[in-house]
N, C-alpha and C positions, 0 to 999 in steps of 0.2 A: 530553501535558501540556496543561492548560488554564488560562486566566487567570480572573480574578474574574467576567468576563462570559460564562464558559463557552465562550470561543472557543479553538479548538485553536491552540497556539503551537508545538508540536513533536510529531512522530510518530517513534517509534523502535521497535526490537525488541530483545529480549534473551532469552537462555536462562535467566539468573538475574535476575529483575526486581529483587530486593533489591540485588544487587551493582551493577547498572546505575544505579539511582536513587541509591544511596550515592555513586557516582562523581561525580555532579553537585553534591553537597552537601559534598564535601571542600574544605578551605581552600586546598590547594596546587595549583599548575599549572592554574589556570582562566584562560581568556582573558576579555577584557572582554565579548565576545559571550555566553559561557556565564554569566558573572556576571549580566548583564542578563536573560537568559532565566530563570535561577533566581529572580531577584527578582520576576518576573512570575507565577511558578507559584502557582496557588491550590489546584488539586487535580489528581488523576491519574484517568485512565480506562484500563482495559486490556481486551484481548480475548485469550483463550487459543485457540491453534490447535494442530493435531495434529503439525505438522512445520515444519522451517525453510523449505521451499519455499512453504508457505502463508503463513508469516510475511513472507517477502520480497514476495510478490504483494500481500498486504494492505497492507503498508507503502507500497509503490509506489502503489497505488490511493488510499489515504488522503491521501498527499502531493499527488497530482495533483488530487484532488477538493477538498481543503481549503486547499491552498497555505499551510501554516503559516509564520509569520514566521521561525522559526529553523531550518527545514530547508533544505538545499540543493535548489533546484528542479531537476527532472530535465530538463535542457536538450535532450537528444536526443528527448524526447517519444515514445520508443518505448513500446509497450504489449505485453502478452502476447497471443498468438494465441488465437482462439476457433474452434470448428467451428460453422459456420452452416448450418442446414437451412432453405432458403427454401420455406416452406409455401404461399405465395400464388401461386406459379408453377403453370402447368398441370401440369408434371411437376417435383415438388420436386427442387431441386439442392442439392448439398453444396459449401460453400466454406470456405476458410481465410481468416479476416479478423482484423484487429487492432482493428476498430471494432465496438462493441456498439451497435446502433441499434434502437430500439423500432419495428420494422417488421412485426411479426406472425410473424417467423421464430423458430425454436427455436435457441438458442445453448448450446453446451457448452464449458466452460472457465471461466476462462482456464487455459492450459497454460504452465508455466514452462519445460518442456523440449520443444521442437517435435519432436525425434526420437522421443521416447517417445509422443507423440500419434499419429505416423504408424504406428508399429509396432503399437500396441494398438487403433487406430481401427477 
């Protein structure tokens, strides 16, 4: 959800976008916080993904990047793991990391399920 200045004010995910958006515009059972958020909505932008895991990762990354006013910020600051191939070393090494750094390495991921990454890696 974006305001009139095109600033992201809320990031969410939904299986049924129609039902999710309708929920915010109903008159009953809204908190003052939700009423304020709805009053600031100018337009919506959406991204379609293939599955719920991708939706969860995308939501998490967008919240961390944009820090929308009406989202609960992720206090634990955990991120999803990547597989890093360090190409600039004499002998390229492979690492598991939670930080994506532009250092000339090749990154694969992020992976929502670390166990799956290890089995298929």
